[in-house]
N, C-alpha and C positions, 0 to 999 in steps of 0.2 A: 441360477438362471442367468443367461447372458443378455446383454442389450445390443440390439442391432444398431450399428453406427451409420450415420448418414454422411454424405448422400448415397442413395442407392442408384446405380446406373443401369440404364436399359439401352441396349443397342438393338434396334429392330429394323425390319425391312417393310416398308409400306407399299401398297399397290393402289389401284384406282377405285377401290371400294372402301367405304367407311368401316373402320374396325376399332374396337376398344383397345387402347394402348396403355391405360392405367386403370386398375380397379379402384373401388371405393377404399379410402384410407382416412378414417376420422382423425388420425394423428398427424397427417401431412401438414407441414407448415409452409412449404414453398416448392415450386417446380421450375425447372429450366428445360425448355424445348429447344433443340438445335437441329436445323435442317442442313445436313452436310452435303447435300446433293445439288445438282443443277436443276432439278425439278422444283415445283412449288408444292408446299404442304399446307394443309389447313387443320386446325385442332378446335375442339369444342367440348363443353361438358356433355356427358351422356344423356342428361335429362334437362328439360325446360323447367321453368319455375312452377309450372302446372303439373309436373311429374310425367310429361310425355317424352317419349324417346326422341333424341335429337341426333341427326347424322351430320358428320362433318362434310362440308361442301366448300370447295375452293372459291373464294370471293362470294360466299353465300351467307345469308342471314344466320346469326347464331354462331358462326365460326370466325376464327382469326387466322388469316393467311400469313404464312411464313415463307418469305422468298428464299432463293438460293443463298446459302451461307448465313441465313438469318437466325436470330435468337429471340425467344420470347421468355421473359422471366415473370413469374407470378408468385408473390405480389411484387409490384413495382415499388421503387424507392418512394417513401412518403406515405405509403398505405398504413393504416393502423396495425399495431402489433398483434391484435387479436383476430385477424382475418383467418377464417378457416377455409381450407382448400381440399376438403375430403372427398369431393365428388369423383366419380369415374370420368375418364376423358376418352374421346374418340379422335381419330385422325384419318386423313386421306391424302394421297399424293396425285400429282398430275401425270405421273408415269409409273410404269411397273418397276419393281426392284429398287425402290428409293430408300437409301439408308437414312435413318433418323435416330437421334439420340435424345434421351430424357434423363435428367437428374432429378431425383425426388428427395426432399428434405423433411 
């Protein structure tokens, strides 16, 4: 049986509706989101702490906005080594056909 080596790369195209961009992965240790476009992108976990669905909203509560050519790395330097990042994630863009890159570790 082989072992999947990380990072896993995702090259996706976002639109103006919130969509799931990463599935649940209990083994995930880190994520890098990169907005390669001139549009703005927002990302968020797919669920709230209460288990309710959460949609990505640019500049909205529960979401982190990533500007053009911006990068979001989770966890940030200095976070504990035992941080789990297994949740599914959603994203949305301010314009159609927005290229977006994700690296999953």
